[in-house]
Biotite code that builds the C-alpha atoms (Angstrom):
import biotite.structure as struc

atoms = struc.array([
    struc.Atom([85.971, -37.173, -18.785], chain_id="A", res_id=1, res_name="MET", atom_name="CA", element="C"),
    struc.Atom([83.907, -40.380, -18.854], chain_id="A", res_id=2, res_name="ASN", atom_name="CA", element="C"),
    struc.Atom([80.713, -38.441, -18.166], chain_id="A", res_id=3, res_name="THR", atom_name="CA", element="C"),
    struc.Atom([81.363, -36.222, -21.164], chain_id="A", res_id=4, res_name="PHE", atom_name="CA", element="C"),
    struc.Atom([81.788, -39.288, -23.403], chain_id="A", res_id=5, res_name="MET", atom_name="CA", element="C"),
    struc.Atom([78.479, -40.725, -22.193], chain_id="A", res_id=6, res_name="PHE", atom_name="CA", element="C"),
    struc.Atom([76.710, -37.432, -22.900], chain_id="A", res_id=7, res_name="LEU", atom_name="CA", element="C"),
    struc.Atom([78.267, -37.201, -26.350], chain_id="A", res_id=8, res_name="ALA", atom_name="CA", element="C"),
    struc.Atom([77.206, -40.785, -27.127], chain_id="A", res_id=9, res_name="ALA", atom_name="CA", element="C"),
    struc.Atom([73.689, -40.037, -25.852], chain_id="A", res_id=10, res_name="ASP", atom_name="CA", element="C"),
    struc.Atom([73.393, -37.020, -28.184], chain_id="A", res_id=11, res_name="ASP", atom_name="CA", element="C"),
    struc.Atom([74.519, -39.089, -31.154], chain_id="A", res_id=12, res_name="ALA", atom_name="CA", element="C"),
    struc.Atom([71.722, -41.587, -30.473], chain_id="A", res_id=13, res_name="ASN", atom_name="CA", element="C"),
    struc.Atom([68.969, -38.956, -30.295], chain_id="A", res_id=14, res_name="GLY", atom_name="CA", element="C"),
    struc.Atom([68.879, -38.613, -26.503], chain_id="A", res_id=15, res_name="GLY", atom_name="CA", element="C"),
    struc.Atom([68.376, -34.860, -26.673], chain_id="A", res_id=16, res_name="SER", atom_name="CA", element="C"),
    struc.Atom([65.004, -35.378, -28.328], chain_id="A", res_id=17, res_name="GLY", atom_name="CA", element="C"),
    struc.Atom([63.880, -37.594, -25.451], chain_id="A", res_id=18, res_name="MET", atom_name="CA", element="C"),
    struc.Atom([65.143, -35.018, -22.972], chain_id="A", res_id=19, res_name="PHE", atom_name="CA", element="C"),
    struc.Atom([63.092, -32.325, -24.699], chain_id="A", res_id=20, res_name="LEU", atom_name="CA", element="C"),
    struc.Atom([59.965, -34.492, -24.679], chain_id="A", res_id=21, res_name="ILE", atom_name="CA", element="C"),
    struc.Atom([60.508, -35.270, -20.988], chain_id="A", res_id=22, res_name="LEU", atom_name="CA", element="C"),
    struc.Atom([60.869, -31.572, -20.113], chain_id="A", res_id=23, res_name="MET", atom_name="CA", element="C"),
    struc.Atom([57.667, -30.699, -22.014], chain_id="A", res_id=24, res_name="VAL", atom_name="CA", element="C"),
    struc.Atom([55.832, -33.518, -20.223], chain_id="A", res_id=25, res_name="ALA", atom_name="CA", element="C"),
    struc.Atom([57.035, -32.301, -16.817], chain_id="A", res_id=26, res_name="ILE", atom_name="CA", element="C"),
    struc.Atom([55.925, -28.744, -17.592], chain_id="A", res_id=27, res_name="PHE", atom_name="CA", element="C"),
    struc.Atom([52.505, -29.983, -18.774], chain_id="A", res_id=28, res_name="ALA", atom_name="CA", element="C"),
    struc.Atom([52.039, -31.994, -15.573], chain_id="A", res_id=29, res_name="ILE", atom_name="CA", element="C"),
    struc.Atom([53.024, -29.000, -13.440], chain_id="A", res_id=30, res_name="MET", atom_name="CA", element="C"),
    struc.Atom([50.588, -26.794, -15.351], chain_id="A", res_id=31, res_name="TRP", atom_name="CA", element="C"),
    struc.Atom([47.667, -29.203, -14.933], chain_id="A", res_id=32, res_name="PHE", atom_name="CA", element="C"),
    struc.Atom([48.263, -29.940, -11.255], chain_id="A", res_id=33, res_name="PHE", atom_name="CA", element="C"),
    struc.Atom([49.636, -26.651, -9.898], chain_id="A", res_id=34, res_name="MET", atom_name="CA", element="C"),
    struc.Atom([49.180, -23.593, -12.077], chain_id="A", res_id=35, res_name="ILE", atom_name="CA", element="C"),
    struc.Atom([45.730, -24.222, -13.581], chain_id="A", res_id=36, res_name="ARG", atom_name="CA", element="C"),
    struc.Atom([43.911, -24.943, -10.268], chain_id="A", res_id=37, res_name="PRO", atom_name="CA", element="C"),
    struc.Atom([45.474, -21.864, -8.679], chain_id="A", res_id=38, res_name="GLN", atom_name="CA", element="C"),
    struc.Atom([44.334, -19.686, -11.593], chain_id="A", res_id=39, res_name="GLN", atom_name="CA", element="C"),
    struc.Atom([40.792, -21.057, -11.256], chain_id="A", res_id=40, res_name="LYS", atom_name="CA", element="C"),
    struc.Atom([40.794, -20.350, -7.516], chain_id="A", res_id=41, res_name="LYS", atom_name="CA", element="C"),
    struc.Atom([42.025, -16.778, -8.075], chain_id="A", res_id=42, res_name="GLN", atom_name="CA", element="C"),
    struc.Atom([39.316, -16.229, -10.687], chain_id="A", res_id=43, res_name="LYS", atom_name="CA", element="C"),
    struc.Atom([36.618, -17.471, -8.289], chain_id="A", res_id=44, res_name="GLU", atom_name="CA", element="C"),
    struc.Atom([37.962, -15.178, -5.543], chain_id="A", res_id=45, res_name="MET", atom_name="CA", element="C"),
    struc.Atom([37.995, -12.179, -7.916], chain_id="A", res_id=46, res_name="ARG", atom_name="CA", element="C"),
    struc.Atom([34.390, -12.923, -8.957], chain_id="A", res_id=47, res_name="ASN", atom_name="CA", element="C"),
    struc.Atom([33.370, -13.153, -5.275], chain_id="A", res_id=48, res_name="PHE", atom_name="CA", element="C"),
    struc.Atom([35.085, -9.836, -4.481], chain_id="A", res_id=49, res_name="GLN", atom_name="CA", element="C"),
    struc.Atom([33.368, -8.147, -7.426], chain_id="A", res_id=50, res_name="ASN", atom_name="CA", element="C"),
    struc.Atom([29.948, -9.507, -6.437], chain_id="A", res_id=51, res_name="SER", atom_name="CA", element="C"),
    struc.Atom([30.066, -8.358, -2.791], chain_id="A", res_id=52, res_name="LEU", atom_name="CA", element="C"),
    struc.Atom([26.830, -6.890, -1.496], chain_id="A", res_id=53, res_name="GLN", atom_name="CA", element="C"),
    struc.Atom([25.806, -5.243, 1.739], chain_id="A", res_id=54, res_name="GLU", atom_name="CA", element="C"),
    struc.Atom([24.807, -7.809, 4.335], chain_id="A", res_id=55, res_name="GLY", atom_name="CA", element="C"),
    struc.Atom([27.169, -10.517, 3.071], chain_id="A", res_id=56, res_name="THR", atom_name="CA", element="C"),
    struc.Atom([29.061, -12.324, 5.831], chain_id="A", res_id=57, res_name="LYS", atom_name="CA", element="C"),
    struc.Atom([32.759, -12.445, 4.933], chain_id="A", res_id=58, res_name="ILE", atom_name="CA", element="C"),
    struc.Atom([36.226, -13.452, 6.101], chain_id="A", res_id=59, res_name="VAL", atom_name="CA", element="C"),
    struc.Atom([39.106, -11.020, 5.547], chain_id="A", res_id=60, res_name="THR", atom_name="CA", element="C"),
    struc.Atom([42.703, -11.852, 4.752], chain_id="A", res_id=61, res_name="GLY", atom_name="CA", element="C"),
    struc.Atom([43.605, -11.416, 8.408], chain_id="A", res_id=62, res_name="GLY", atom_name="CA", element="C"),
    struc.Atom([41.015, -13.973, 9.478], chain_id="A", res_id=63, res_name="GLY", atom_name="CA", element="C"),
    struc.Atom([38.468, -11.440, 10.731], chain_id="A", res_id=64, res_name="ILE", atom_name="CA", element="C"),
    struc.Atom([34.828, -12.485, 10.373], chain_id="A", res_id=65, res_name="TYR", atom_name="CA", element="C"),
    struc.Atom([32.250, -9.806, 9.781], chain_id="A", res_id=66, res_name="GLY", atom_name="CA", element="C"),
    struc.Atom([29.342, -8.493, 7.758], chain_id="A", res_id=67, res_name="GLU", atom_name="CA", element="C"),
    struc.Atom([29.612, -6.024, 4.892], chain_id="A", res_id=68, res_name="VAL", atom_name="CA", element="C"),
    struc.Atom([27.897, -2.749, 5.778], chain_id="A", res_id=69, res_name="LYS", atom_name="CA", element="C"),
    struc.Atom([29.027, -0.456, 2.969], chain_id="A", res_id=70, res_name="LYS", atom_name="CA", element="C"),
    struc.Atom([31.024, -0.766, -0.256], chain_id="A", res_id=71, res_name="ILE", atom_name="CA", element="C"),
    struc.Atom([32.817, 2.238, -1.753], chain_id="A", res_id=72, res_name="ASP", atom_name="CA", element="C"),
    struc.Atom([33.468, 1.343, -5.395], chain_id="A", res_id=73, res_name="LEU", atom_name="CA", element="C"),
    struc.Atom([35.488, 4.505, -6.051], chain_id="A", res_id=74, res_name="ALA", atom_name="CA", element="C"),
    struc.Atom([38.171, 3.600, -3.494], chain_id="A", res_id=75, res_name="THR", atom_name="CA", element="C"),
    struc.Atom([37.595, -0.198, -3.315], chain_id="A", res_id=76, res_name="ASN", atom_name="CA", element="C"),
    struc.Atom([37.070, 0.010, 0.442], chain_id="A", res_id=77, res_name="ILE", atom_name="CA", element="C"),
    struc.Atom([34.579, -2.223, 2.237], chain_id="A", res_id=78, res_name="VAL", atom_name="CA", element="C"),
    struc.Atom([33.181, -1.268, 5.642], chain_id="A", res_id=79, res_name="SER", atom_name="CA", element="C"),
    struc.Atom([32.842, -4.433, 7.727], chain_id="A", res_id=80, res_name="VAL", atom_name="CA", element="C"),
    struc.Atom([30.997, -4.752, 11.020], chain_id="A", res_id=81, res_name="GLU", atom_name="CA", element="C"),
    struc.Atom([32.928, -7.210, 13.190], chain_id="A", res_id=82, res_name="ILE", atom_name="CA", element="C"),
    struc.Atom([30.902, -6.670, 16.378], chain_id="A", res_id=83, res_name="ALA", atom_name="CA", element="C"),
    struc.Atom([27.844, -4.649, 17.281], chain_id="A", res_id=84, res_name="LYS", atom_name="CA", element="C"),
    struc.Atom([28.811, -1.029, 16.560], chain_id="A", res_id=85, res_name="GLY", atom_name="CA", element="C"),
    struc.Atom([32.433, -1.882, 15.612], chain_id="A", res_id=86, res_name="VAL", atom_name="CA", element="C"),
    struc.Atom([33.050, -1.137, 11.940], chain_id="A", res_id=87, res_name="ILE", atom_name="CA", element="C"),
    struc.Atom([36.425, -1.465, 10.238], chain_id="A", res_id=88, res_name="ILE", atom_name="CA", element="C"),
    struc.Atom([37.461, -0.484, 6.751], chain_id="A", res_id=89, res_name="ARG", atom_name="CA", element="C"),
    struc.Atom([39.134, -3.134, 4.611], chain_id="A", res_id=90, res_name="VAL", atom_name="CA", element="C"),
    struc.Atom([40.417, -3.064, 1.049], chain_id="A", res_id=91, res_name="ASP", atom_name="CA", element="C"),
    struc.Atom([38.125, -5.137, -1.156], chain_id="A", res_id=92, res_name="ARG", atom_name="CA", element="C"),
    struc.Atom([41.122, -7.177, -2.340], chain_id="A", res_id=93, res_name="GLY", atom_name="CA", element="C"),
    struc.Atom([41.533, -8.557, 1.196], chain_id="A", res_id=94, res_name="TYR", atom_name="CA", element="C"),
    struc.Atom([38.063, -10.058, 1.373], chain_id="A", res_id=95, res_name="VAL", atom_name="CA", element="C"),
    struc.Atom([38.785, -13.713, 0.728], chain_id="A", res_id=96, res_name="PHE", atom_name="CA", element="C"),
    struc.Atom([35.779, -15.848, 1.508], chain_id="A", res_id=97, res_name="ALA", atom_name="CA", element="C"),
    struc.Atom([32.073, -16.034, 2.211], chain_id="A", res_id=98, res_name="ASP", atom_name="CA", element="C"),
    struc.Atom([31.807, -16.703, 5.950], chain_id="A", res_id=99, res_name="ALA", atom_name="CA", element="C"),
    struc.Atom([28.464, -18.472, 5.653], chain_id="A", res_id=100, res_name="SER", atom_name="CA", element="C"),
    struc.Atom([29.932, -21.079, 3.280], chain_id="A", res_id=101, res_name="SER", atom_name="CA", element="C"),
    struc.Atom([33.079, -21.362, 5.463], chain_id="A", res_id=102, res_name="SER", atom_name="CA", element="C"),
    struc.Atom([30.945, -22.101, 8.522], chain_id="A", res_id=103, res_name="ALA", atom_name="CA", element="C"),
    struc.Atom([28.866, -24.623, 6.581], chain_id="A", res_id=104, res_name="ALA", atom_name="CA", element="C"),
    struc.Atom([32.031, -26.394, 5.349], chain_id="A", res_id=105, res_name="ALA", atom_name="CA", element="C"),
    struc.Atom([33.447, -26.505, 8.890], chain_id="A", res_id=106, res_name="ALA", atom_name="CA", element="C"),
    struc.Atom([30.206, -27.976, 10.186], chain_id="A", res_id=107, res_name="GLY", atom_name="CA", element="C"),
    struc.Atom([30.209, -30.704, 7.546], chain_id="A", res_id=108, res_name="GLN", atom_name="CA", element="C"),
    struc.Atom([33.787, -31.755, 8.280], chain_id="A", res_id=109, res_name="SER", atom_name="CA", element="C"),
    struc.Atom([32.993, -32.590, 11.942], chain_id="A", res_id=110, res_name="LYS", atom_name="CA", element="C"),
])
């Protein structure tokens, strides 16, 4: 009962306006720090997937390193050579990174 009286008194003093402003501020902070960077990262990944070329060293979603041998644009399938003479077929959507830049970043962090 006492809690209800406090809430009613808060509404009479304009507390609901502050609550609304606080909620908008929280959403804006979440958008700037969580949603926006993820959208930028997805856009960069999509651009990388669309710009794949034969001979590019890549990393797949399963963590397999290889080199692109053939790209079939009609079916979105990429043929990847993971060892000499071993070629696997991977959906282009599961090619996540450029292996040469991943190796360079790993070398710099040591």
